[in-house]
Phi, psi and omega in degrees: 000136180278163186297319180302315181288328175301318178298319179296319178297319177297317179298313180302315180297318181295332181263354182076023180274150176247345184241144178301321184297333176295317178293320181300327180289332182271318188286128183304135174055036180241106177273166178297326178294315178296320178299319178298321178292323176296315180299324179282347179087012181263351176222168180229159171296153171277166177299320179300315180293317180296319178293324175300312180297316180302316180295315183289328184258009180057049177258158176290114184298322180296315179296321179298312181295319179297314180295326175295319177299319177300315181298322183276353184306136180262349179220160178295325180298314179298317179299318180297320179296313178299319180295323177295319177297317180300319179297320180295319179298316179295320180296317178296317179298317179294321178296318179296319179296318179295321179296316178296319179298315179298315180298320179296320179294317180297315180295321179296318178293316182297323181288337181269355178284144176298150181300134178090350179274163180247131178290138179249000000 
């Protein structure tokens, strides 16, 4: 399954839809014919359509656009650049998550210390 159609499937699931035509009616500028071509792998979602799905399904918009770019890549070099960007975005996201987790742990320990004591 191609990435564009995966996004449509995610959208359908998020809305409780069972049919492609239900999604086609919601997604901007998406006819049933274009949807059939996306499903067949001969067309891709536009950035506008992908961003609509990301917004409606609470997906990371940056990752959606990067993955759409990977799917639309016409050369291996272009695909490699998009994949490198995707790795950087994930690394930043993972670093931010670790930082938040660490801060939460520190705050949790500090709140459990007796008043007037110093955390070591």
